[in-house]
N, C-alpha and C positions, 0 to 999 in steps of 0.2 A: 448546472455548474459542472464543468469537466475538470478533473484533478488527476495529474500524473503523479503516481506514488512510487516511482522507482528512483533509486539513488543515481543511476546513470541514464543518460538520454537514450531512447530507443534507436537502435541501429537502422540506418536507411530512412529515417524520418526527419525532414527538415523542420527547423523551428518555425518557419513560415507556415507550414502545414498545420502546426499546433499552436498558432499564435494566440488563440483565445482560450488556451488551456493553462490552468494554474499548476505550477510544478512545485510540489512540497516534498523535498528530499527527506525532510525530518520524519516523514511518515513511513519511510522505507526501513527495512531491517538493516542492521549494521552489516558491513562487509563480511565480518567474521561469521555472523549467523547465516547470511546469504550463501556464503561459500560452503559452510558446514551442511546446510540443508540440501543444496544442489538439486532441488525439485524432486527429491526421492520420496515417493508416497509413503514409504515405511516410516519416515521421520516426520510426517505431517503433524501429528498431534503434539509431539515435543516441540516442533518448530513454532506452532501457534502459541504454546505456553511461553516459550522464550521471547517470541516477538511481542506478545502482549506485555510482558514484563518490561521490554525496552520502551514501548510507547506509552504505557500507562503513566499518567500524571504529567506528561510533557505538554508544552504549550501548543504544539502542533495538533495533538489529539484533542485537546480542549477546544481549539479553534474549529476543527472539522466537525466535532460533535455539536457545537453551537450552530454551525451552518446547516448540518443535517437535520436539526430540529425545525428549521425554517423552510428548507427546500430540498429537492432531490439532488443527489450528487452522483456523477458517473465517475467511477474510479478507472483510470487507464493504466496499463502496464505494458512492458515490452516483451515479456516472456512468451515463448511459444507454448508453454505449458498452461492449459486453460483451467485445470482443476486445482492444482497445487501451487499457488503463488501468493505473494504477500497481499495483492489486491483482494483476493478471495478471503483471506484471513482477516484483513482489515474490514471488509464488508460485514463479516460475521461479528467482529468486535463492536462495530458501530451499531448494528441492529440489536445486539444484546444489551447495549448500554444506553439506548435512547429512552 
């Protein structure tokens, strides 16, 4: 199962190209948190704490956790930053809470 976890659609990617992808905007960080973080590695630990507080207990995280218990999920994101983005943080959250 492929899941796009960004609040905004990735630039330069058509919806046709990702037609079999589920887009769950509610799993992305708030605009305020995303802008504050700005993919700065020095803010990574604090970003994860704040992000986890935002998603914890939401219906979106409950749903994705239920699916993750049954099958593999591929988290997709549009950022050019590969190590410090919400998909990496979300993957860590899911793995620690399975």
